[in-house]
C-alpha positions as CSV (number, residue, x, y, z in Angstrom):
1,M,86.2,141.2,25.1
2,S,82.5,140.5,24.6
3,V,80.4,137.5,23.6
4,V,77.0,138.0,21.9
5,V,74.4,135.3,21.2
6,R,71.6,135.9,18.8
7,E,68.8,133.9,17.2
8,S,70.0,133.3,13.6
9,A,66.7,134.6,12.2
10,Q,67.6,138.1,13.7
11,L,70.7,138.1,11.5
12,K,69.5,136.5,8.3
13,L,65.9,135.7,7.3
14,S,65.5,131.9,7.0
15,F,62.9,129.3,7.8
16,L,65.6,126.8,8.7
17,A,67.6,126.8,12.0
18,V,71.2,127.6,11.4
19,K,73.3,124.6,12.4
20,D,76.7,126.0,11.2
21,V,78.0,129.5,10.4
22,T,78.3,128.4,6.8
23,D,74.4,128.4,6.7
24,L,74.7,132.2,6.8
25,G,76.6,132.2,3.5
26,S,80.2,132.2,2.5
27,L,82.9,134.0,4.4
28,K,82.5,137.0,2.1
29,E,78.7,137.0,2.3
30,A,78.7,136.7,6.1
31,A,81.1,139.6,6.4
32,K,78.1,141.8,5.6
33,I,76.5,140.5,8.8
34,F,79.5,140.6,11.1
35,V,81.7,143.5,9.8
36,P,80.2,147.0,10.0
37,G,79.8,149.0,6.8
38,G,82.7,151.3,6.3
39,A,85.1,149.2,8.4
40,K,88.5,148.4,6.9
41,L,88.8,144.6,6.7
42,Y,92.4,143.4,7.3
43,A,91.9,139.6,7.6
44,A,89.2,137.0,7.1
45,R,89.4,133.3,7.2
46,V,87.5,130.1,7.7
47,V,88.5,128.1,10.8
48,K,87.5,124.4,10.9
49,V,87.6,122.8,14.3
50,P,86.9,119.1,14.8
51,D,84.7,118.3,17.8
52,E,83.1,115.2,19.3
53,I,80.0,115.5,17.1
54,S,81.2,117.0,13.8
55,N,83.6,119.4,12.3
56,R,82.5,122.9,13.4
57,T,83.2,125.9,11.2
58,Y,84.0,129.4,12.4
59,Y,84.4,132.7,10.5
60,Y,87.3,135.0,11.7
61,Y,87.4,138.7,10.8
62,E,89.9,141.3,11.8
63,F,89.0,144.9,10.9
64,A,89.3,148.5,12.0
65,T,86.5,151.0,12.5
66,G,86.9,154.4,14.0
67,D,89.8,154.4,16.4
68,N,89.5,150.7,17.2
69,Y,90.8,147.4,15.9
70,I,88.5,144.4,16.3
71,A,89.2,140.6,16.1
72,L,86.0,138.7,15.8
73,E,85.1,135.0,15.5
74,A,81.6,133.7,14.9
75,G,80.1,130.2,15.1
76,A,76.6,128.8,15.1
77,S,74.7,125.9,16.5
78,G,71.0,125.0,17.1
79,G,69.6,128.2,15.5
80,Q,71.9,130.4,17.6
81,V,74.8,132.5,16.4
82,Y,77.7,133.0,18.8
83,V,80.1,135.9,18.3
84,L,83.2,136.7,20.3
85,G,84.9,140.0,19.7
86,V,88.0,141.6,21.2
87,T,88.7,145.3,20.7
88,A,91.7,147.5,21.3
89,P,92.4,151.1,20.4
90,K,94.6,151.5,17.3
91,K,97.4,152.8,19.5
92,K,97.4,149.6,21.6
93,W,96.8,147.1,18.9
94,K,100.5,146.8,18.0
95,D,101.3,145.9,21.6
96,D,98.4,143.6,22.2
97,F,97.4,142.0,18.9
98,K,99.0,138.6,19.4
99,K,97.2,138.1,22.7
100,L,93.9,139.5,21.3
101,R,94.1,137.2,18.2
102,L,94.8,134.3,20.5
103,V,91.7,135.0,22.6
104,A,89.5,135.4,19.5
105,S,90.8,132.3,17.8
106,S,90.3,130.1,20.9
107,F,86.6,130.7,20.9
108,S,84.4,127.5,20.7
109,V,80.7,126.8,20.8
110,F,79.8,123.8,22.9
111,K,76.2,122.9,22.0
């Protein structure tokens, strides 16, 4: 499991601060940012989570690259993009995918 935080301008050129992951484009457009070229995409969905301030949107992707499966969820706030990814070797994915999906889908940005 890993969490990465990046300035939104490092991911997509814009003069405006990204306030929500949808500012990076649609789920399909943002996949070009979050899913490596050549990866096999198995699942992608928009996750809307109500919080105290507003409804926050996350993009969830599940894909395979090389010998690994990855479940990734991305959100944004205040010009920052937050990405949580969990990885397992293809051999272990069948045993652990429910737990790894749960970890990725429980990701929240508090800012």
